[in-house]
C-alpha positions in Angstrom: -20.0 11.1 -1.1 -21.3 11.0 -4.7 -19.8 9.2 -7.7 -18.0 12.3 -8.9 -16.5 13.0 -5.5 -15.3 9.4 -5.3 -13.4 9.6 -8.7 -12.0 13.0 -7.7 -10.7 11.6 -4.5 -8.9 8.7 -6.0 -7.7 10.2 -9.3 -4.0 10.1 -9.9 -3.8 11.4 -13.4 -5.6 9.2 -15.9 -4.1 6.0 -14.5 -6.0 5.5 -11.3 -9.3 6.8 -12.9 -9.0 3.9 -15.4 -8.2 1.5 -12.6 -11.3 2.6 -10.6 -13.5 1.9 -13.7 -11.9 -1.6 -13.8 -13.0 -2.0 -10.2 -16.6 -1.5 -11.2 -16.4 -4.7 -13.2 -14.8 -6.4 -10.2 -17.9 -5.8 -8.2 -20.1 -7.7 -10.6 -19.8 -11.0 -8.7 -20.9 -9.3 -5.5 -23.9 -7.7 -7.3 -25.3 -10.7 -9.2 -25.3 -12.7 -6.0 -23.4 -15.6 -4.4 -23.0 -18.7 -6.3 -23.0 -17.0 -9.7 -20.3 -18.4 -12.0 -18.8 -16.3 -14.8 -16.6 -19.1 -16.1 -16.3 -22.8 -15.6 -13.2 -22.5 -13.4 -14.1 -19.1 -11.8 -13.5 -18.3 -8.2 -16.9 -18.0 -6.5 -18.1 -14.7 -5.1 -18.1 -15.9 -1.5 -14.5 -16.9 -1.8 -13.5 -13.5 -3.1 -15.6 -11.7 -0.5 -14.0 -13.8 2.3 -10.5 -12.7 1.1 -11.4 -9.1 0.7 -13.1 -9.0 4.1 -9.7 -9.6 5.6 -8.1 -6.6 3.9 -8.0 -3.3 5.8 -5.7 -0.8 7.3 -6.2 -0.2 11.1 -4.6 2.9 12.6 -2.3 1.9 15.4 -1.1 5.3 16.4 1.7 5.4 19.0 2.3 1.7 18.5 6.0 0.7 18.9 7.3 -1.3 16.0 9.6 -4.0 17.3 13.2 -2.9 16.7 14.4 -6.5 16.7 12.7 -7.4 13.4 15.3 -8.8 11.1 15.2 -8.1 7.3 17.4 -8.5 4.3 17.9 -5.5 2.0 18.4 -5.3 -1.7 22.0 -6.3 -1.3 21.0 -9.3 0.7 22.6 -7.7 3.8 20.9 -8.2 7.2 19.3 -5.2 8.9 17.0 -4.8 11.9 14.1 -2.3 11.9 15.6 -0.5 14.9 18.7 0.4 12.8 16.5 2.1 10.2 15.1 4.9 12.4 17.9 5.7 14.8 18.0 9.5 14.4 15.3 10.4 11.8 11.8 9.5 10.8 10.8 6.9 8.3 8.2 6.7 5.6 7.1 3.0 5.6 5.1 1.2 3.1 4.2 -2.5 2.8 3.5 -4.0 -0.6 5.2 -6.7 -2.7 7.8 -6.1 -5.3 6.5 -8.4 -8.0 3.1 -6.7 -8.0 2.3 -4.8 -11.2 -1.0 -3.2 -10.3 -1.4 -1.1 -7.1 2.0 -1.4 -5.6 3.9 0.6 -8.3 1.3 3.4 -7.8 2.1 3.5 -4.1 5.8 3.8 -4.8 5.1 6.5 -7.5 2.9 8.3 -5.0 5.7 8.4 -2.4 8.2 9.7 -4.9 5.8 12.3 -6.2 5.2 13.5 -2.7 8.8 13.6 -1.5 10.5 14.9 -4.6 9.4 18.6 -4.1 10.3 18.5 -0.4 13.2 20.6 0.9 14.2 17.5 2.9 16.4 14.9 1.4 16.0 11.1 1.7 18.9 9.6 3.5 19.7 12.9 5.3 16.5 14.0 6.9 14.4 10.9 6.7 14.5 7.4 5.2 12.0 5.6 2.9 11.4 1.9 3.7 9.4 -0.5 1.4 8.9 -4.0 2.9 7.5 -6.8 0.7 4.8 -8.9 2.2 5.8 -11.8 -0.2 8.6 -13.9 1.4 9.3 -15.2 -2.1 10.5 -11.9 -3.4 14.2 -12.0 -4.2 17.2 -9.6 -3.7 17.3 -9.2 -7.5 13.7 -8.0 -7.6 14.4 -5.7 -4.6 17.4 -4.2 -6.3 15.5 -3.6 -9.6 12.6 -1.9 -7.9 15.0 0.2 -5.8 17.0 1.3 -8.9 13.8 2.5 -10.6 12.6 4.3 -7.5 15.9 6.1 -6.8 16.3 7.1 -10.4 12.7 8.5 -10.4 13.4 10.5 -7.2 16.4 12.0 -9.0 18.4 13.4 -6.1 22.1 12.7 -5.7 23.2 10.9 -2.6 19.8 9.5 -1.7 20.6 5.9 -2.5 21.4 4.9 1.1 18.1 6.4 2.3 15.9 4.0 0.3 15.5 0.5 1.7 13.7 -2.4 0.0 13.4 -5.2 2.5 12.5 -8.8 2.6 11.9 -11.2 5.5 10.3 -14.5 6.5 6.6 -14.8 6.9 6.7 -14.5 10.7 8.7 -11.3 10.6 6.4 -9.8 8.0 3.3 -10.7 10.0 4.8 -9.1 13.1 5.5 -5.8 11.3 2.0 -5.9 9.6 0.4 -6.5 13.0 2.2 -3.6 14.6 1.0 -1.0 12.0 -2.4 -2.5 11.4 -1.8 -3.6 7.8 -4.3 -6.5 7.1 -3.7 -8.5 4.0 -4.6 -12.0 2.7 -3.1 -14.5 0.3 -5.3 -16.1 -2.4 -4.0 -19.7 -2.7 -5.9 -20.3 -5.9 -4.7 -17.2 -7.8 -1.3 -17.1 -6.0 -1.6 -13.4 -5.3 -2.0 -11.0 -2.4 -4.9 -8.8 -1.6 -3.8 -5.8 0.5 -4.5 -2.2 1.2 -2.7 0.9 -0.1 -1.1 3.6 2.0 2.0 4.7 3.9 3.0 5.0 7.6 5.2 7.6 9.2 7.4 6.3 12.0 9.2 8.4 14.6 13.0 8.1 15.4 11.8 6.2 18.5 10.1 3.6 16.3 6.5 4.6 17.0 3.7 4.9 14.5 3.0 8.6 14.1 0.7 9.1 11.1 -1.1 7.3 8.3 -1.7 8.4 4.7 -4.1 6.2 2.7 -4.5 5.6 -1.0 -1.8 6.2 -3.7 -1.6 10.0 -3.7 -0.1 11.9 -0.7 -0.1 15.7 -0.4 3.5 17.1 -0.2 2.6 19.8 2.3 0.8 17.4 4.6 3.7 14.9 4.4 6.2 17.7 5.1 4.4 18.8 8.3 4.0 15.2 9.4 7.7 14.5 8.9 8.5 17.5 11.0 6.2 16.3 13.8 7.4 12.7 13.5 11.0 13.9 13.7 10.1 15.4 17.1 8.5 12.1 18.2 5.0 13.7 18.0 2.1 11.4 17.3 -0.6 12.5 14.9 -4.4 12.0 15.0 -6.5 9.4 13.3 -7.3 10.4 9.7 -10.3 9.6 7.4 -9.7 6.7 5.1 -10.2 6.3 1.4 -9.0 2.7 1.3 -7.8 1.2 -1.9 -7.4 -2.6 -1.9 -5.3 -4.5 -4.5 -6.8 -7.6 -5.8 -7.2 -9.4 -9.1 -10.2 -10.0 -11.3 -10.8 -10.4 -15.1 -14.5 -10.1 -15.9 -14.0 -11.7 -19.3 -12.8 -15.0 -17.8 -14.3 -14.9 -14.3 -10.8 -14.9 -12.9 -9.1 -12.3 -10.7 -6.4 -10.3 -12.5 -6.7 -6.6 -11.6 -8.8 -4.5 -9.4 -8.4 -1.4 -7.3 -11.4 -1.1 -5.1 -12.9 2.0 -3.5 -14.0 1.0 0.0 -14.5 4.5 1.5 -16.7 4.1 4.6 -17.5 0.6 3.6 -20.1 1.8 1.0 -19.0 -0.3 -2.0 -22.3 -1.9 -2.9 -24.4 1.2 -2.2 -22.2 3.2 -4.6 -22.5 0.6 -7.4 -25.4 2.3 -9.2 -24.0 5.8 -8.9 -20.5 4.8 -10.0 -21.6 2.7 -12.9 -23.4 5.7 -14.4 -20.1 7.5 -14.7 -18.6 4.8 -16.9 
């Protein structure tokens, strides 16, 4: 895949294109070599590489998500995962609600994909966002939900959107079930994680993966129909975006959306840089 193909694959309007260019700067510590310091208090390249190496999205098709996982919703009411998919499929996404970089793009990508559907959230399927940050609050969950429901703009859908929080153990059990591999940077106090969504059947099994931040409405529609019938999809090719933070002017991590398609980040550096 050439540089132009890469940008075409991850472009979501002008926003993601700009974020991908930021990612090119984030690769600088990996290119100039380990041990290079861009600022006196910079995080070393090996440390960043170690964190990013833990971030991926494995496809656990047909995996049963434990129905006894207990969460708290945006109203701080307790709900189990099994209660969320009793009679309809679920669009599931893990992120964290305080994130201001990649996570809002995932939520926007979901809304953009489901808004044109003839199906309605809350009636035909539910949308569940789970934070990977146990420190997120009910107030944060409520604020993000209000924005998302308003953006979706369909009356009566409020009860179909769920923004859930849980303790670390519960989050890790859910992440393990769907293959969502993330890491926490103790120095920067931020999470590195992949971007994508998972379709879950009414029986609570993983049915399909969509990676990145843009999801084709027609593909999602067909996958929802299949998931509603408890059909399991096939593995899909990945264009994996990972959320992490780096500021090239200070040597600290602040924002990066990284293209890791086929694990060819470094080999693409020269071709991608020429596009900037």
